[in-house]
N, C-alpha and C positions, 0 to 999 in steps of 0.2 A: 437176599434179604429184601432188596428193593427191585421189583420187577417192572413196576409202572410209576413213573414220575410225572406229576402234573405241573405244568408251567402256565399259570394264568397270565395273560398279557393285556396291556392297555395300548400297545403299539408305540409307547413313548421311547425316545432315545435311550433312557436309562435301562431299557430291557436288555441291551447288549451284555451288560454285567451280569444280569440275572440269568440270561440264557447261557452264558459261559459257565456258570456254576452248575446249572441243571445239566448241561450236556457233559461236563466233566464227571459229575456223579453217575450219569447214565452210562458212560463208557466204563467207569469202574465197576458198576453193578451189572453191566450187560442189560440194561433196562430199556423199555420202551418209553419214549417221551410222548406225553399227551399235551397238546397246546390248546388252550381255551381262551376265547375272547368273549366277554359278556357285555352286551349292550344294555346299559342301565335304562330300563323301561320308565323309571320316574322322570328322567329328562325328556324322553321321547313323548310322553303324554302331554306335555305342555306346548307341543308344536301345533300350529293351526291345521285343521283337517285338510285343507287344499294342498298343502305341501308335504303331508305325511309320507306318501308313497315315495317321492323322491329323496326325502330325508332317510327313510327306512332303507332304500337301496344304497345310499351313500354310506350309512353306518355299517350295513352288512359288508360293503365293499372294504371299508376300513378294517373290519374284523378279518375278512379273508386276507387282505394284504399282511396284516400284523401276524396271523398264524402262519401264513405261507413263508414269510421271512425266516421265522424260527424253524420251521420244518425243513427249509432248504439247508440251513446250517447243520441240522441234525443229520439229513441224508448225506451230506458231504463228509461227515465224520463216520458214516457207516451205522448210524443209530436209527432203529425202527421208530417211526413217529406217526401219530394220528393227530388230527386237528378238528376243531369244531368252534362254531359261533352260536352263541345262545342269547336269549333275551331274558331279562329279569333283574332282580337285585343281584349285584355281583357276588357278594359274600355267600348268599343262599345258593346261587347257581354253582359256585365253586364247590361247596360242600356236597350239593346234590350230585355233581359229576364225580366226586371222589367216591361216594357210596355206590352210585350206579356202575362205575367202572373198576371197582376194586383196586383203587389207586393206593400205593404204599407210602408215598411221600409227596408233599407240595414243596416247590421252590418258587417263591414269589418275591416280587419287588415291594419295597416300602419307600415312601418319600421322606420319612423321618420327621413328619410334622409334629409339632409340640404345642402345648399349651392350648390357648383359646381356639386356634385354627383347627386343631385335632378334634377338639370337643364339639365344634360347630359342624364340621364336615363329616366327622367320623372317619374311620380308617378301615378300608376293606381288609387289609392284612391283618389289623388288630382283631377284627371280628372273626376272621378265619382261624387265627391262632387260638382264640378263646374256645371255638366250638369244634375244631377239626378232630376227627377221630384217628388221624394219622399225624406223624411228625411234620412240622412245617419249618423250612429253612427260609429265612427272610434275608434278603440282600438289599442293601441301600441302593436305590436306583436313581438317586439325585446326583447332583454335581458335588464331587469330592471337596472342592474348594469351599463351596457354600456350607457343606457339612462341617468343615473344620472351623470356619468362622462361627457358626452357630455353637459349636462345641466350646470354643474359646469364650463366647459370651455367657454360656451357661455356667461354666466353672470359674469365670471372672478372671481369665488370663489376659 
């Protein structure tokens, strides 16, 4: 049913939980895992011209490291994997990758931002969920303790 699973990554520590879910699903389905890192071009555009090449190399290096870490975990579990670094709007790039590569499912992290912060910054996961042509599994990538504290505040515990 799921032959190709996409794992978009931002390289953060919370990706370990996301990766574990994705790799477990890939094992169950005997699927290939695609790991994607998207460098947000809007942030890059504000960098002064003289330092852009150094920053570009650093950002691509970050993407290479982030995708490599997940790919190594997949290979260690006997899962086929491909990885890629792209530039652009993260949500748009994720959906484009899904369409271009016939992805069957996305497994991605969410930080669980709420309220004003979410509306101000937007949420890549939320945008992807809204427009994705395939199922999206979201895994909370934040600190579990902070999540419980926030939940308690929301419900008045």
